Structures are given as structure tokens and as C-alpha cells.
C-alpha positions as MATLAB code, in Angstrom:
seq = 'MMVRKIAFSFIAFFVFFPSLVFSSQITFAQEQNQSALGIAPAIVELVLTPGKRSQTIISVSNVTNFPLPIKGSVKSFAGFEQESMEVSMYSEIFDSSSWMKIEPTDFILQPRERKEIKIIINPPLKAEPGGHYATVYFQPLLPVEVLSPQTAYLSARIGVLTFLVVKGDIQEKASLENLPRIPFRQFGPIDFKIPLKNEGNIHLNPSGEVLIKNIWGKEVAKLNLSSKIILPHTIRDLDFKWDKRFLLGKYHAQINISYGTEHQKLTGEIDFWVIPWLSIILVFGVLTTILIFFIILRKRMGLALRVLLGKAEVWELKKLKLK';
ca = [
       0.000    0.000    0.000;
       2.818    2.361    0.897;
       4.577    1.604   -2.404;
       1.408    2.453   -4.363;
       1.052    5.831   -2.577;
       4.660    6.738   -3.303;
       4.296    5.732   -6.958;
       1.067    7.765   -7.334;
       2.676   10.862   -5.790;
       5.695   10.489   -8.075;
       3.499   10.282  -11.223;
       1.292   13.190  -10.123;
       4.367   15.369   -9.551;
       5.675   14.828  -13.077;
       2.200   15.213  -14.669;
       1.178   18.465  -12.974;
       4.481   20.165  -12.167;
       5.486   20.893  -15.821;
       2.084   22.442  -16.498;
       2.476   24.680  -13.447;
       5.909   25.770  -14.593;
       4.606   26.401  -18.128;
       1.664   28.426  -16.808;
       3.938   30.586  -14.679;
       6.230   31.170  -17.658;
       3.288   32.332  -19.785;
       2.130   34.699  -17.050;
       5.649   36.053  -16.629;
       5.970   36.569  -20.376;
       2.650   38.398  -20.512;
       3.632   40.658  -17.634;
       7.102   41.381  -19.023;
       6.201   41.898  -22.677;
       3.124   44.119  -22.594;
       3.232   46.924  -25.140;
       0.919   49.870  -24.597;
       0.804   53.608  -25.115;
      -1.241   56.307  -23.477;
      -2.263   59.315  -25.539;
      -4.059   62.624  -24.951;
      -6.117   64.155  -26.334;
      -7.928   61.518  -28.392;
      -9.410   64.166  -30.708;
      -7.847   67.430  -31.894;
     -10.142   70.229  -33.088;
      -8.635   73.420  -34.530;
      -9.835   76.433  -36.510;
      -7.321   77.423  -39.207;
      -6.662   80.448  -41.393;
      -5.617   79.647  -44.991;
      -1.867   80.062  -45.430;
      -1.226   80.540  -41.699;
       0.820   77.979  -39.750;
      -0.665   76.472  -36.593;
       0.380   73.842  -34.096;
      -0.945   71.665  -31.286;
       0.549   69.320  -28.696;
      -0.160   65.591  -28.256;
       1.021   63.863  -25.097;
       2.308   60.281  -25.576;
       3.023   58.029  -22.581;
       4.876   54.720  -22.233;
       2.956   52.615  -19.712;
       5.252   49.603  -20.023;
       8.259   48.630  -17.890;
      10.843   48.868  -20.694;
      11.936   51.529  -23.233;
       9.908   51.849  -26.423;
      10.967   53.309  -29.757;
       7.971   55.160  -31.241;
       7.257   55.982  -34.860;
       4.752   58.703  -35.765;
       2.843   59.054  -39.026;
      -0.091   60.982  -40.504;
      -2.708   59.257  -42.641;
      -5.954   60.266  -44.306;
      -9.067   59.777  -42.221;
     -11.843   57.697  -43.842;
     -14.197   57.143  -40.917;
     -17.419   57.055  -42.908;
     -19.715   54.175  -43.804;
     -20.970   55.304  -47.179;
     -19.584   57.685  -49.744;
     -21.579   60.039  -51.924;
     -18.531   61.151  -53.912;
     -15.489   59.483  -55.397;
     -12.589   58.718  -53.049;
     -10.185   60.779  -55.168;
     -12.439   63.834  -54.973;
     -12.929   63.357  -51.253;
      -9.166   63.160  -50.670;
      -8.548   66.256  -52.792;
     -11.048   68.430  -50.916;
     -11.218   67.144  -47.341;
      -7.980   65.232  -46.654;
      -5.524   67.316  -44.587;
      -2.834   64.685  -43.973;
      -0.428   66.441  -46.374;
      -0.667   69.645  -44.309;
       0.588   68.016  -41.117;
       4.045   67.242  -39.763;
       5.070   65.477  -36.534;
       8.056   66.819  -34.531;
       9.810   64.593  -33.698;
       8.602   61.815  -35.976;
      10.685   59.086  -34.294;
      11.592   59.060  -30.612;
      12.194   56.761  -27.651;
      10.088   56.693  -24.500;
      11.678   55.380  -21.322;
       9.568   53.255  -18.924;
       6.658   55.317  -17.575;
       7.848   58.388  -19.466;
       5.508   60.930  -21.031;
       6.561   63.139  -23.927;
       4.867   66.082  -25.614;
       4.926   65.871  -29.416;
       4.324   68.872  -31.682;
       1.898   68.625  -34.570;
       2.661   71.358  -37.100;
      -0.165   72.270  -39.498;
       0.410   74.335  -42.646;
      -2.889   74.845  -44.517;
      -2.354   76.054  -48.084;
      -3.338   79.570  -49.035;
      -6.093   78.213  -51.294;
      -7.453   75.715  -48.751;
     -11.175   75.116  -49.182;
     -13.312   76.567  -46.362;
     -14.870   73.967  -44.098;
     -13.775   70.687  -42.545;
     -10.543   68.825  -43.258;
      -9.556   65.547  -41.629;
      -6.601   63.276  -40.873;
      -5.383   60.784  -38.273;
      -2.076   61.033  -36.412;
      -0.706   57.584  -35.540;
       1.926   56.517  -33.005;
       3.209   52.968  -33.191;
       5.513   51.284  -30.646;
       8.433   49.296  -32.041;
       9.394   46.550  -29.593;
      13.105   46.457  -28.681;
      14.989   43.358  -29.839;
      16.154   42.477  -26.335;
      12.601   41.828  -25.071;
      11.556   39.686  -28.031;
      11.449   35.917  -27.760;
      10.782   33.432  -30.586;
       8.520   31.450  -28.242;
       6.206   34.409  -27.560;
       3.581   36.076  -29.752;
       3.474   39.874  -29.674;
       0.768   42.344  -30.642;
       1.965   45.880  -31.226;
      -0.983   48.051  -32.239;
      -0.719   51.669  -33.291;
      -2.824   54.279  -31.552;
      -4.416   57.197  -33.374;
      -5.542   60.761  -32.724;
      -8.343   62.098  -34.916;
      -7.855   65.653  -36.182;
     -10.882   67.745  -37.131;
      -9.619   70.942  -38.755;
     -11.916   73.774  -39.830;
     -10.649   76.328  -42.351;
     -12.256   79.740  -41.967;
     -14.518   80.964  -44.750;
     -17.919   80.062  -46.121;
     -19.009   77.299  -43.722;
     -22.043   75.389  -44.951;
     -24.062   73.210  -42.578;
     -26.690   71.293  -44.481;
     -28.127   67.802  -44.058;
     -31.082   65.724  -45.203;
     -32.756   62.436  -44.346;
     -32.200   59.958  -47.171;
     -34.956   57.453  -48.055;
     -36.373   56.512  -44.671;
     -36.449   52.707  -44.354;
     -39.608   50.606  -44.328;
     -39.793   48.322  -41.311;
     -41.197   44.951  -42.404;
     -44.073   43.256  -40.619;
     -42.710   41.817  -37.378;
     -43.914   39.251  -34.859;
     -41.723   40.384  -31.960;
     -39.269   43.093  -30.988;
     -36.727   44.477  -30.579;
     -37.109   47.004  -33.398;
     -34.022   48.516  -35.020;
     -34.184   51.891  -36.745;
     -31.402   52.848  -39.161;
     -32.002   56.431  -40.264;
     -29.697   57.465  -43.148;
     -28.495   61.062  -42.754;
     -26.656   62.779  -45.599;
     -24.210   65.591  -44.837;
     -24.528   67.969  -47.793;
     -22.356   70.711  -46.306;
     -18.601   71.265  -46.140;
     -18.039   70.575  -42.440;
     -18.547   67.536  -40.205;
     -21.753   67.212  -38.212;
     -22.466   65.693  -34.812;
     -26.266   65.434  -34.816;
     -28.488   64.839  -31.835;
     -31.995   63.519  -31.900;
     -34.706   61.158  -30.771;
     -37.381   58.802  -32.018;
     -40.788   59.049  -30.342;
     -42.931   55.927  -30.702;
     -46.707   56.041  -30.298;
     -49.240   53.223  -30.340;
     -52.384   53.041  -32.493;
     -54.272   55.269  -29.994;
     -51.640   58.020  -30.168;
     -50.142   57.341  -26.748;
     -46.364   57.690  -26.458;
     -44.887   54.315  -25.468;
     -41.144   54.849  -25.997;
     -38.505   57.544  -26.491;
     -35.210   56.528  -28.108;
     -32.174   58.844  -27.939;
     -29.416   59.089  -30.532;
     -25.877   58.230  -29.490;
     -23.066   60.529  -30.640;
     -21.885   60.008  -34.225;
     -19.677   62.099  -36.517;
     -20.773   62.520  -40.150;
     -18.131   63.821  -42.542;
     -18.998   66.190  -45.415;
     -20.670   64.640  -48.470;
     -21.124   61.258  -46.800;
     -24.125   59.280  -45.590;
     -24.232   57.479  -42.250;
     -26.971   55.513  -40.535;
     -28.221   56.932  -37.255;
     -28.967   53.893  -35.107;
     -31.914   53.660  -32.729;
     -33.140   50.490  -31.012;
     -36.461   49.830  -29.267;
     -35.382   47.035  -26.974;
     -38.780   45.543  -26.180;
     -39.827   42.044  -27.232;
     -43.577   41.697  -26.672;
     -45.475   44.204  -28.830;
     -48.900   44.206  -30.453;
     -50.521   46.466  -33.010;
     -49.619   49.383  -35.249;
     -46.966   51.883  -34.138;
     -45.933   55.305  -35.381;
     -42.317   56.509  -35.078;
     -41.669   60.260  -35.150;
     -38.022   61.084  -35.981;
     -36.576   64.390  -34.730;
     -32.974   65.261  -35.656;
     -31.059   68.429  -34.748;
     -27.691   69.414  -36.243;
     -25.295   72.324  -36.715;
     -24.462   75.397  -34.669;
     -27.931   76.830  -35.316;
     -29.681   73.597  -34.304;
     -31.398   73.037  -37.614;
     -34.217   70.488  -37.553;
     -35.044   67.437  -39.640;
     -38.142   65.286  -39.142;
     -39.516   62.065  -40.546;
     -42.149   59.409  -39.882;
     -42.231   55.617  -40.054;
     -45.260   53.366  -39.468;
     -44.889   49.669  -38.696;
     -46.873   46.686  -37.440;
     -45.962   44.121  -34.803;
     -48.359   41.163  -34.483;
     -47.272   37.791  -33.006;
     -49.597   35.891  -35.345;
     -48.142   32.437  -34.643;
     -48.783   32.860  -30.914;
     -52.273   34.198  -31.609;
     -53.097   31.200  -33.853;
     -51.803   28.801  -31.199;
     -53.882   30.400  -28.421;
     -56.944   30.534  -30.676;
     -56.507   26.842  -31.537;
     -56.265   25.839  -27.879;
     -59.347   27.890  -26.941;
     -61.322   26.475  -29.906;
     -60.440   22.909  -28.887;
     -61.543   23.566  -25.313;
     -64.810   25.092  -26.567;
     -65.561   22.090  -28.825;
     -64.967   19.650  -25.990;
     -67.172   21.761  -23.741;
     -70.009   21.752  -26.305;
     -69.714   17.969  -26.804;
     -69.652   17.208  -23.096;
     -72.138   19.871  -22.028;
     -75.249   17.634  -22.303;
     -73.601   14.717  -20.522;
     -72.255   16.911  -17.745;
     -75.668   18.546  -17.308;
     -77.523   15.212  -17.168;
     -74.932   13.726  -14.802;
     -75.422   16.696  -12.490;
     -79.217   16.211  -12.539;
     -78.797   12.498  -11.726;
     -76.651   13.433   -8.736;
     -79.343   15.867   -7.622;
     -82.095   13.240   -8.112;
     -83.800   15.137  -10.892;
     -83.149   12.491  -13.586;
     -82.971    8.715  -13.897;
     -79.706    6.776  -14.455;
     -81.117    5.116  -17.565;
     -81.378    8.530  -19.227;
     -77.619    9.024  -18.731;
     -76.873    5.546  -20.143;
     -79.066    6.287  -23.136;
     -77.158    9.504  -23.832;
     -73.809    7.671  -23.669;
     -75.011    5.108  -26.209;
     -75.506    7.905  -28.683;
];
């Protein structure tokens, strides 16, 4: 018995001990080889004068425990879902990446160090009035001494969105594009995707709501719009969701959108039906079955009750059963 216990302990040690060592090595590697940057602000907004140089500061922080070489770059910003103009035309008018320069472009951050990086902006003298956009990226380059062929690394760049407005004739104009038809539904939730087209020359950050009323005109829900940036000459869906499952009847959705510095208004309407017809058919079938059985058994139940009360003879009940 003692020999068996010793043998079992010996096997268990060699089965579980390597896995424990391997687990600890993975944890150690994850702790030692994290790569992350902190950045502020996440969005830069500036008003520019054509032909006049401007600059802003972006703070970049190394939150790791080893030095990080950093490479900066500026790219065009294409954060829209749908285009209403060609990409080449969009880049020519609204892309400001060629105006921007990072100083310094390449630098090294020591552990826990924070560094302020200059972003120099030189808008051309003939810059179009309105919004111009780009993204400033900073990407960590992992030092060779911390790399290991047995470990996978993920080094993701981090970006700062730049929303630049050139002084001049600023046009804020938008429209609701082809409001969707909501198909006949049995249950919720109901998703509203309201396409909004920015027809101006500057980005918009609309606010709004959808008021839902039932067939009697009573308000049953109010859905608020989450923040969303719409670039010039693009179309984006404004997303609303009525997160309710059990609904019945016809509903009317009133769309109210506000945009721009002067809070211009856009409105629209959508009607839709929600009827759980499968459930209704099932309930109706069950009730109909119960009613049929009740009609069939009604005479027998009535006669049986009269027999119990002594108001009818037993032979009458037997006669009815024979039928």
C-alpha cells in the first residue's frame, strides 16, 4: 500500500508540475512583454486660417516597464460608412494629412515616461473653407532584447483624430435619405437605421430622438441618438433600437434630428406593425379545442349533475352515452 502511494505521488508530480511551470512562464511573459501607449487628447479640433501655420501638442506616454521606440505618421481619415462622392475627390477636398508634420517623428520613450509631441499644421493659401480631416498615428516598435521566438506579440498603433476647420464660407446642411420601411414583425426588438446625408462642407455631430406612439396616439417609448460624426458629403446611418420584445398592433415613429451650430431640424415618420400571429393562432386553436370539448360534453355533464341531484334517472344518462 505504501509503495502504491509513493508511486502515485511520483506520477502526479511529473504530470502536474510541468504544467504549473509552463503556466507561470506564460504569465511572466505576458507581464514582461506588454506593449501599450497612453495618448491625450484623443481628438484634436482646430480652426485654421488659410496660409497661416498652426500647431498643437499631443502627449504620448509609455505605460510599459521597458523603453519603447515610437514611430509617428499621418494618414488620411476615412471614418465614414458610405460615400456620396469618389474617393479621389474626397481626398482632394477634405484630406488634410499632407498639411501636417510630426516633430519629432521618431523618438524613444523610457519606462513610464511621457513626452509632448508637436503637430505642425500648414494649410495652403487656397485651402477650401470647411472641414478637413486626418489621423495622427503613433506605433511602438518593440526592442529586440525583449523579443522571444517562443512568444507572440501584438503591437498596435494608436491614433488621434484631427478635425480641422478652415475659416470661410461654412455650410451646414443635411437631409434624411430614403427613410427605411420596417417589415411586418412578430416580436421586438425594433431597429431603426435612419440614413443622414451631410450635404455641407463641415462635419456634423447630430443629436436627436425617435418618439414611438401606439395606435391610440399614446407615447410608449422615447429613443435617444448616441453621438456620431458625419463627414462632409457622406451618408451614415443613425442607429436607434427599441429594446422591447412583446409588442402588439400598429406603431408610429416620429423622428426628430437636430444638427449644426444653429440647431437646424429634420423630421420624418415611419409606421410599422408588430403582431405575433403564430402565438395568436396557437392560443386561438387551444381555446377552440376547449370550446368544442365543452359543447360535446355539455349535455352529458348537465344530465350527470341532474342524476346526482335526483332530478333524472340513471337510464337517461346511459341512453345519452349510447348515442
